[in-house]
Residue, then its C-alpha position, 0 to 999 in steps of 0.5 A: n949076210l952080206y959078206d958072211e964066212a960062216l954061211k959062204t955068201p958068194r964071191w965073185t971077181s969083177k970083169y967090168g966097172s960099173i956106174t949104178f944108181n943106188q936107193f938103199a946103199r952102194e953095191i945094192p944097186t937099183c939099175g945101172i950100166n956097166e962099161k961094156g955098155l950092158a944095163i939093167v934097171s929093176m922094177w917091184h913085181d906084183t908076186d911072191k918073195v922068193q926063198p931059197k933053202k941054200d945059205d948061198n944066195i944074194s939079193e934081189l940088187q946084189w943080182i944086179q951088181y953081179q950081172l954089171d960085173c961078170y957079164s957084157s951081153v944079154n946072151e950071157i945073163v940069159k945064159n948063166l940065169d941059174s949060176l947063183s940062187l936068188k932070194t927076196e931080201i925087201y921086195p920081189m923084182h923083175y928086170c930089164v936087161t939091154d946089151k949094145s948089139r940093141n939085144s933086150a929081154i925082160i928076166e922075172f920069177e915064174n914058179g920060183k925060178l928066173k925066166a928070161f922073156e926075149s923074142l917080145d916085139h916091144f919092151a915095157c913093164s911097170n909092176e905086173s908081170i911082162i906077159k898079162s902087161i902085154e895081153y892088157s895093152k891089147k884092149f887099147r890096140n885101136i887107140k892111141a897112147d896119148s889117148i890111154v887115161i891111166k886110172e889104174p896105176i900098175l897096168d894102164r901105165s905099162a899099156k901106155a908105155l909099151l904102145m909108145v914104144k910101139e908107135f915110136n918103132e913103128s914110125n917113119m918119123i926121124r924122132e930123137p930117141v933120148e928125148y922120146s924115152f922121156k917122154i914115155l917117162n912123163a906120160v907114166n910119171l906116178q905123183v901122189g896126191f896131198k890126200a894120200l900122203f896125208k893119209w900115210l904121215g907117220k904110218g911107215i913106208p910111203p905110197s909108191q911114186t916117181f923119184w927117178q927118171i933115167v935113160f940110158d943111151l947104149d949107143k953114145m954110152k950116156i946116161h941122162y936123168k932127172t929127179k922129183d927134186n931137180r927136173n933138170i936133165r943131167t948127163i954122165d959120159v960113161r967113157s970118161f971114167d977109169f974103171s981099172s981095179e986101181s982107180n978110187v970109187k966115184v960117187l955123185n948126190i943123185d940130185e946135185g948139178t943144175k943141168g948139162d953134163v955131170t960127169n966131172n961133179f963125181s969125187d971119191y967116195s968115202r963111208s960117209d956117203n953110203e952111211r948117209i943113204v942107209k940111214i935115208s932109205f931105211k929110215p921107213m923100215k928100221d922095223s925090219v932092218s935093225e940098226s946093226e943090220q944097217e950098219e954091216i950095209i954100211i961097211y960092206p963096200e970095205l970088206l971087196k978088196s981090189e983084184s987085177y983081172v986078165l980078159 
């Protein structure tokens, strides 16, 4: 029900263009940045699904696109947290939001309602709530982050990331932030061994592992990323894109490009691009997401209309 007149699913006019990373389909991203320098990333949250009674709600990933479309700052997002009802369609999520003014917040569900955690000393989390992650990290307060051995894949990873962020922020050494960000991501990189993969084989959704590593440089408005299948760092210059309503939507396969700047590698979007993503991503979930539902997701972007917006 991404676009259903009978259910009166939410409508909005996008104020800002964005570049997003899409695991499941176009318009339901897992993270992204808009032209104003607002960045949002999501992470699976170890909590209960949220199922509001109202029909006029959006999914946990549509919520990301809505924020990127409509707001330019963390303050705007926090102020409007109650503007739309959010429903968990696949996995419960929590979000890290950051803007060019260097404001940040972790947004997650607490007692079935979205809550923003803004006044934190350091921002980093994995799949547990931010408060539990911070409390757990205190057991390592007297050791260096590099000394933390990841035995527990959720809390140990968040603790290591939190402490590495803390060490960076409190260090007097001059360090390149993008390079250090990848150092953090590499330190908490989650890979599954052969035994775990063999045990899973043919039994549904595979075990969690790291496929993407993405760094948003908000000062320079650039995105740096690498993937499991392509370990070279590639860069996208956000300022090089035309975000006007008259321009064509652009797309790039996440594994494409050897290394370096791939801004000019983008091509015009077509339905086949979305179909490729949908068919691959929902294959392990074909029992819960039917063929007809997948077709709805494939054509959904074509139902969106271009409209001029005057600021």
